[in-house]
C-alpha positions as a printed NumPy array, in Angstrom:
array([[129.055, 152.475,  58.762],
       [127.128, 155.125,  60.708],
       [127.463, 155.522,  64.468],
       [123.88 , 154.212,  64.809],
       [124.789, 151.09 ,  62.84 ],
       [127.829, 150.474,  65.004],
       [125.73 , 150.703,  68.155],
       [123.158, 148.267,  66.763],
       [125.857, 145.749,  65.851],
       [127.438, 146.09 ,  69.281],
       [124.047, 145.347,  70.86 ],
       [123.609, 142.249,  68.722],
       [127.091, 141.019,  69.631],
       [126.64 , 141.531,  73.37 ],
       [123.195, 139.927,  73.344],
       [124.524, 136.871,  71.509],
       [127.284, 136.551,  74.082],
       [124.775, 137.021,  76.899],
       [122.86 , 134.038,  75.553],
       [125.951, 131.962,  76.219],
       [126.759, 133.576,  79.58 ],
       [126.821, 130.214,  81.317],
       [129.769, 129.2  ,  79.162],
       [131.704, 132.268,  80.406],
       [132.516, 133.45 ,  76.876],
       [133.572, 136.847,  78.207],
       [136.285, 137.424,  80.817],
       [134.822, 138.117,  84.224],
       [137.843, 139.712,  85.912],
       [140.725, 142.011,  84.9  ],
       [143.469, 140.116,  83.086],
       [146.668, 139.88 ,  85.141],
       [150.054, 138.815,  83.788],
       [153.672, 138.883,  84.978],
       [152.71 , 137.715,  88.436],
       [150.075, 140.402,  88.819],
       [152.461, 143.269,  88.03 ],
       [150.61 , 144.063,  84.786],
       [146.803, 144.23 ,  84.715],
       [144.4  , 144.905,  81.833],
       [140.735, 145.853,  82.   ],
       [137.99 , 147.088,  79.754],
       [134.544, 148.649,  79.62 ],
       [132.089, 148.592,  76.693],
       [128.7  , 150.322,  76.678],
       [126.238, 150.431,  73.782],
       [123.27 , 152.806,  74.126],
       [120.228, 152.916,  71.841],
       [117.843, 155.841,  71.977],
       [115.954, 158.25 ,  69.709],
       [117.32 , 161.434,  68.166],
       [117.625, 164.344,  70.576],
       [116.389, 167.44 ,  68.673],
       [116.739, 169.613,  71.765],
       [120.387, 168.558,  72.329],
       [119.645, 167.807,  75.985],
       [122.021, 164.825,  76.178],
       [124.806, 165.95 ,  73.883],
       [128.365, 165.996,  75.208],
       [129.65 , 167.884,  72.146],
       [128.257, 168.752,  68.719],
       [128.501, 165.134,  67.501],
       [127.837, 162.818,  70.442],
       [124.718, 162.153,  72.501],
       [124.869, 159.933,  75.574],
       [121.644, 158.272,  74.356],
       [123.148, 157.116,  71.042],
       [126.685, 156.081,  71.84 ],
       [129.033, 153.124,  71.627],
       [131.858, 153.707,  74.085],
       [134.885, 151.449,  74.397],
       [137.463, 151.845,  77.18 ],
       [140.671, 149.899,  77.614],
       [142.89 , 150.318,  80.674],
       [146.221, 149.004,  81.876],
       [148.133, 149.231,  85.145],
       [151.791, 148.389,  85.619],
       [153.125, 147.966,  89.149],
       [156.825, 148.54 ,  89.773],
       [157.287, 147.439,  93.363],
       [155.332, 148.627,  96.355],
       [155.828, 152.346,  95.729],
       [155.29 , 153.013,  92.013],
       [152.498, 152.255,  89.538],
       [151.742, 153.469,  86.02 ],
       [148.103, 153.613,  84.95 ],
       [146.723, 154.337,  81.475],
       [143.378, 154.289,  79.713],
       [142.28 , 154.939,  76.132],
       [138.728, 155.564,  74.965],
       [136.789, 155.587,  71.702],
       [133.259, 156.842,  71.084],
       [131.239, 155.415,  68.172],
       [134.43 , 153.719,  66.973],
       [135.955, 157.082,  66.135],
       [139.347, 158.386,  67.147],
       [141.038, 156.55 ,  70.01 ],
       [141.944, 159.148,  72.624],
       [143.991, 158.961,  75.815],
       [141.647, 159.322,  78.778],
       [144.07 , 158.717,  81.642],
       [147.846, 158.408,  81.909],
       [149.5  , 158.946,  85.258],
       [152.097, 157.641,  87.655],
       [151.088, 156.857,  91.236],
       [153.682, 157.166,  93.979],
       [153.128, 155.755,  97.463],
       [156.024, 156.88 ,  99.669],
       [154.88 , 154.793, 102.649],
       [153.252, 151.408, 102.244],
       [151.804, 151.516, 105.763],
       [150.027, 154.86 , 105.215],
       [147.052, 155.766, 103.064],
       [148.876, 158.476, 101.129],
       [149.707, 158.759,  97.448],
       [150.849, 161.259,  94.827],
       [149.588, 161.077,  91.255],
       [151.04 , 162.995,  88.311],
       [149.945, 163.148,  84.682],
       [146.392, 162.878,  83.379],
       [144.832, 162.14 ,  86.751],
       [141.291, 161.358,  87.991],
       [139.129, 164.429,  88.7  ],
       [139.35 , 165.901,  92.178],
       [136.037, 167.783,  92.149],
       [132.637, 166.245,  92.814],
       [131.057, 162.91 ,  93.659],
       [129.706, 161.826,  90.27 ],
       [133.156, 162.045,  88.649],
       [134.086, 158.977,  90.706],
       [131.381, 156.851,  89.077],
       [131.138, 158.021,  85.469],
       [131.702, 154.566,  83.979],
       [128.504, 153.087,  82.594],
       [128.474, 150.212,  85.097],
       [128.756, 152.701,  88.004],
       [125.83 , 154.831,  86.777],
       [122.457, 153.248,  87.706],
       [120.744, 155.155,  84.885],
       [121.716, 155.957,  81.291],
       [121.733, 159.754,  81.349],
       [124.182, 161.943,  83.267],
       [123.445, 164.597,  85.907],
       [123.028, 167.985,  84.229],
       [125.951, 169.542,  86.113],
       [128.38 , 167.093,  84.514],
       [127.029, 166.835,  80.969],
       [124.713, 169.653,  79.837],
       [126.438, 172.153,  77.548],
       [125.794, 175.729,  78.681],
       [126.423, 178.8  ,  76.537],
       [129.742, 179.421,  78.288],
       [132.911, 179.025,  76.188],
       [136.57 , 179.312,  77.195],
       [137.882, 180.502,  73.813],
       [135.107, 182.987,  72.963],
       [132.646, 185.243,  74.762],
       [129.691, 187.533,  74.284],
       [130.54 , 191.222,  73.949],
       [127.551, 192.296,  76.051],
       [124.587, 191.081,  78.063],
       [122.391, 191.44 ,  74.982],
       [124.56 , 189.072,  72.949],
       [124.68 , 186.506,  75.757],
       [120.894, 186.561,  76.195],
       [120.435, 186.066,  72.447],
       [122.304, 182.721,  72.687],
       [120.195, 181.177,  75.467],
       [119.638, 177.411,  74.944],
       [122.216, 177.196,  72.111],
       [125.07 , 175.63 ,  74.075],
       [125.26 , 172.637,  71.704],
       [126.817, 174.887,  68.988],
       [127.214, 178.658,  69.165],
       [129.45 , 181.462,  67.956],
       [130.299, 184.729,  69.695],
       [131.651, 188.019,  68.368],
       [134.741, 188.04 ,  70.609],
       [137.508, 185.434,  70.407],
       [137.365, 182.326,  68.235],
       [134.727, 182.841,  65.518],
       [133.987, 179.136,  65.037],
       [130.777, 177.31 ,  65.927],
       [131.522, 175.153,  68.965],
       [129.713, 173.67 ,  71.928],
       [129.729, 175.291,  75.334],
       [131.016, 173.754,  78.537],
       [129.131, 172.048,  81.392],
       [129.573, 173.161,  84.976],
       [131.944, 170.218,  85.493],
       [133.189, 167.914,  82.754],
       [132.642, 164.187,  83.292],
       [134.262, 163.264,  79.973],
       [137.833, 164.552,  80.361],
       [140.247, 163.986,  83.2  ],
       [142.576, 166.608,  84.666],
       [146.259, 167.028,  83.846],
       [148.629, 167.922,  86.652],
       [149.596, 166.728,  90.134],
       [147.218, 165.304,  92.729],
       [147.816, 164.341,  96.373],
       [145.438, 162.083,  98.295],
       [145.501, 161.114, 101.969],
       [143.129, 159.25 , 104.281],
       [143.002, 158.263, 107.922],
       [143.916, 154.698, 108.868],
       [140.257, 153.815, 109.266],
       [139.306, 155.522, 105.999],
       [136.687, 157.615, 107.792],
       [138.261, 160.903, 106.756],
       [140.019, 161.594, 103.464],
       [141.152, 164.559, 101.416],
       [142.503, 165.307,  97.957],
       [144.171, 168.408,  96.542],
       [145.35 , 168.983,  92.975],
       [147.06 , 171.55 ,  90.769],
       [145.975, 171.07 ,  87.155],
       [145.569, 172.751,  83.759],
       [142.291, 174.345,  82.719],
       [139.262, 174.332,  85.   ],
       [136.641, 171.803,  86.084],
       [134.399, 172.729,  83.143],
       [137.274, 172.82 ,  80.648],
       [140.073, 170.4  ,  81.664],
       [143.081, 170.762,  79.405],
       [146.261, 168.864,  78.642],
       [148.062, 171.985,  77.449],
       [147.437, 175.179,  79.368],
       [146.092, 178.061,  77.249],
       [146.326, 180.946,  79.712],
       [149.489, 180.411,  81.737],
       [147.729, 179.838,  85.06 ],
       [146.894, 176.563,  86.868],
       [143.75 , 175.506,  88.714],
       [143.703, 174.596,  92.39 ],
       [141.089, 172.048,  93.478],
       [140.304, 170.126,  96.643],
       [137.871, 167.574,  98.01 ],
       [137.063, 166.336, 101.512],
       [135.104, 163.201, 102.475],
       [133.766, 162.135, 105.852],
       [132.303, 158.697, 106.646],
       [130.934, 159.023, 110.196],
       [128.973, 155.751, 110.183],
       [128.647, 152.768, 107.914],
       [126.764, 153.637, 104.721],
       [126.948, 157.431, 105.091],
       [129.361, 159.575, 103.038],
       [129.46 , 163.38 , 103.134],
       [131.669, 165.25 , 100.694],
       [132.642, 168.787,  99.79 ],
       [134.586, 170.09 ,  96.774],
       [136.102, 173.387,  95.675],
       [138.007, 174.508,  92.592],
       [139.264, 177.799,  91.207],
       [141.328, 178.635,  88.155],
       [141.573, 181.023,  85.183],
       [138.917, 180.012,  82.657],
       [139.276, 182.343,  79.674],
       [141.973, 181.52 ,  77.125],
       [144.748, 184.004,  76.508],
       [143.592, 184.615,  72.918],
       [140.012, 185.332,  73.992],
       [141.208, 187.712,  76.713],
       [143.387, 189.546,  74.191],
       [140.443, 189.899,  71.818],
       [138.222, 191.226,  74.601],
       [140.718, 193.724,  76.025],
       [142.368, 194.744,  72.759],
       [145.882, 194.19 ,  74.139],
       [148.648, 191.657,  73.598],
       [149.844, 191.618,  77.209],
       [146.894, 190.49 ,  79.35 ],
       [146.511, 189.049,  82.817],
       [144.081, 186.131,  82.622],
       [144.024, 185.549,  86.386],
       [140.958, 187.798,  86.789],
       [138.803, 185.784,  84.385],
       [138.18 , 182.729,  86.508],
       [135.834, 179.85 ,  87.16 ],
       [135.129, 179.117,  90.814],
       [133.114, 175.999,  91.664],
       [131.71 , 174.655,  94.919],
       [130.126, 171.276,  95.49 ],
       [128.461, 169.344,  98.267],
       [127.19 , 165.77 ,  98.257],
       [125.632, 163.138, 100.509],
       [125.214, 159.411, 100.016],
       [123.426, 156.957, 102.268],
       [123.128, 153.229, 101.6  ],
       [121.432, 150.579, 103.66 ],
       [120.064, 147.127, 102.917],
       [118.608, 147.3  ,  99.392],
       [118.701, 151.045,  98.668],
       [121.112, 153.888,  97.926],
       [120.187, 157.59 ,  98.147],
       [122.371, 160.366,  96.751],
       [122.175, 164.159,  96.72 ],
       [124.615, 166.509,  95.014],
       [124.787, 170.268,  94.573],
       [127.226, 172.075,  92.256],
       [127.568, 175.868,  92.033],
       [129.818, 177.554,  89.495],
       [130.664, 181.188,  88.808],
       [132.537, 182.611,  85.827],
       [134.11 , 186.072,  85.657],
       [134.439, 187.51 ,  82.152],
       [135.359, 190.91 ,  80.692],
       [132.704, 193.154,  79.141],
       [133.433, 194.622,  75.704],
       [130.245, 196.654,  75.164],
       [127.179, 197.837,  77.082],
       [125.014, 196.557,  78.663],
       [127.697, 195.07 ,  80.868],
       [127.939, 191.447,  81.981],
       [127.441, 191.139,  85.769],
       [130.192, 189.421,  87.745],
       [130.135, 186.549,  88.259],
       [127.819, 184.694,  85.889],
       [126.671, 181.851,  88.107],
       [124.86 , 178.543,  87.702],
       [123.48 , 176.118,  90.264],
       [122.755, 172.426,  89.648],
       [121.008, 170.067,  92.064],
       [120.58 , 166.311,  91.692],
       [118.678, 163.737,  93.775],
       [119.119, 160.064,  92.911],
       [117.873, 156.807,  94.344],
       [118.329, 153.116,  93.598],
       [116.479, 150.141,  95.099],
       [117.4  , 146.48 ,  94.616],
       [114.236, 144.447,  94.053],
       [116.07 , 141.126,  94.083],
       [119.575, 139.893,  93.234],
       [120.492, 141.202,  89.794],
       [117.476, 143.528,  89.427],
       [117.09 , 147.147,  90.57 ],
       [115.032, 150.255,  89.88 ],
       [116.458, 153.79 ,  89.933],
       [115.46 , 157.407,  89.384],
       [117.1  , 160.836,  89.297],
       [115.721, 164.391,  89.377],
       [117.961, 167.244,  88.152],
       [117.621, 170.998,  87.846],
       [120.082, 173.473,  86.37 ],
       [119.441, 177.194,  86.924],
       [121.316, 180.366,  86.021],
       [121.699, 183.826,  87.541],
       [119.723, 186.7  ,  86.027],
       [121.309, 189.419,  83.9  ],
       [119.822, 192.603,  82.474],
       [119.959, 193.403,  78.785],
       [118.176, 196.074,  76.82 ],
       [114.608, 196.034,  78.083],
       [114.684, 192.577,  79.663],
       [116.054, 190.678,  82.654],
       [116.44 , 186.911,  82.243],
       [118.679, 184.027,  83.356],
       [121.82 , 184.174,  81.215],
       [121.077, 180.649,  79.922],
       [117.777, 178.774,  79.778],
       [117.015, 176.703,  82.93 ],
       [116.7  , 172.931,  82.441],
       [114.91 , 170.206,  84.406],
       [115.412, 166.479,  83.871],
       [113.607, 163.482,  85.392],
       [114.848, 159.985,  84.574],
       [113.658, 156.597,  85.795],
       [114.667, 153.093,  84.821],
       [115.753, 149.634,  85.821],
       [118.822, 147.462,  85.508],
       [119.12 , 143.708,  85.134],
       [122.362, 141.715,  85.339],
       [122.454, 139.176,  82.519],
       [125.629, 137.936,  84.181],
       [127.837, 139.434,  86.853],
       [129.615, 141.813,  84.481],
       [126.99 , 142.205,  81.75 ],
       [124.247, 144.683,  82.626],
       [121.11 , 145.667,  80.714],
       [119.587, 149.068,  81.548],
       [116.29 , 150.517,  80.339],
       [115.29 , 154.11 ,  81.148],
       [112.804, 156.841,  80.307],
       [113.881, 160.461,  80.448],
       [111.851, 163.688,  80.577],
       [113.582, 166.991,  79.735],
       [112.261, 170.532,  79.926],
       [113.996, 173.777,  78.911],
       [112.44 , 177.087,  79.944],
       [113.341, 179.723,  77.381],
       [115.639, 180.377,  74.464],
       [115.377, 179.501,  70.785],
       [115.218, 175.795,  71.628],
       [112.638, 176.067,  74.384],
       [110.91 , 172.707,  74.427],
       [109.971, 169.496,  76.201],
       [111.435, 166.177,  75.046],
       [110.9  , 162.62 ,  76.303],
       [113.286, 159.798,  75.468],
       [113.185, 156.043,  76.062],
       [116.61 , 154.395,  75.906],
       [118.33 , 151.09 ,  76.525],
       [121.953, 150.281,  77.277],
       [124.128, 147.186,  77.451],
       [127.265, 147.389,  79.567],
       [130.108, 144.88 ,  79.773],
       [133.244, 145.297,  81.873],
       [136.153, 143.246,  83.132]])
């Protein structure tokens, strides 16, 4: 069965169950056993939308967020007041089941808001990474900073500015002359589809008004890894401030070696290379304000990559990108809301032979839609998305209607 057929069948199943919502066919809460020491939960989202010829919504070469059946299953085991083990597995379009999260949480003091997490831990960077589940996202699409595949790759790179400019808009599948010679997708500024692997420490004030998180992990925010491929970790941090009820201000920072050891060797022509100079540094700032029936959010993400140059004309350092997102949601009545988001992703200019252009093609996205709760934990979303790419081989404008059913417990 094709991925499209699976999504259609999932829609039919969820709609049939929704018709019997009053009978509570589906569980409404996480399932707890062993006196609450073991808890199970799940999340299923089925999205129907048209083909995306411009690859605006792709998360890799095979998967678009507008045509996806995603199934998550999570479990948490509590061993006393100080230790917990949390795990989650995920499947997209009923393909391979992959571990999404697996970490131990240690709380040394039960009376303090302080914990240590080790393993495949939640992301430290950014605001949207804390609400990437379909039921937390008021729309169907993702902010460009967290989903759109740029022409940046960790295991391959352009030899010169000319080669990089020739690949503009081809982040969905591209091949470079240095490093891995395979066709692969590029990375977003920050990945919303893979969690970090390492150690994370979180602390908050007693009132919860001020909190902070720091982490040492493998890979970088755009390319989280389970196994390190360059021998150097990433350091990331986030700070949140809640001065008044409904207002949250946050800031994030991350820095780590981005280029793989093999790609650095290919670029420098040496076996013994220091990858610490070829980094990704990311900054983020976000604001959220909620009151009565509405929620307003703003987020900015800036990322810079430093890469070696193999041939002239040289690549400037760093290659930077800036993403901005403004989102709003308004509840019309209980169970019904409208929402919209405006995104822009821009890139720094570089100079090739006879031309100066952004190193990747800028993208703008506008999405608007509504959500209706068929029952407390069964949500129907309908959205319309406008995408525009300025430049590159795939310069175009695409508009997509889409619908999504989300069930969670």
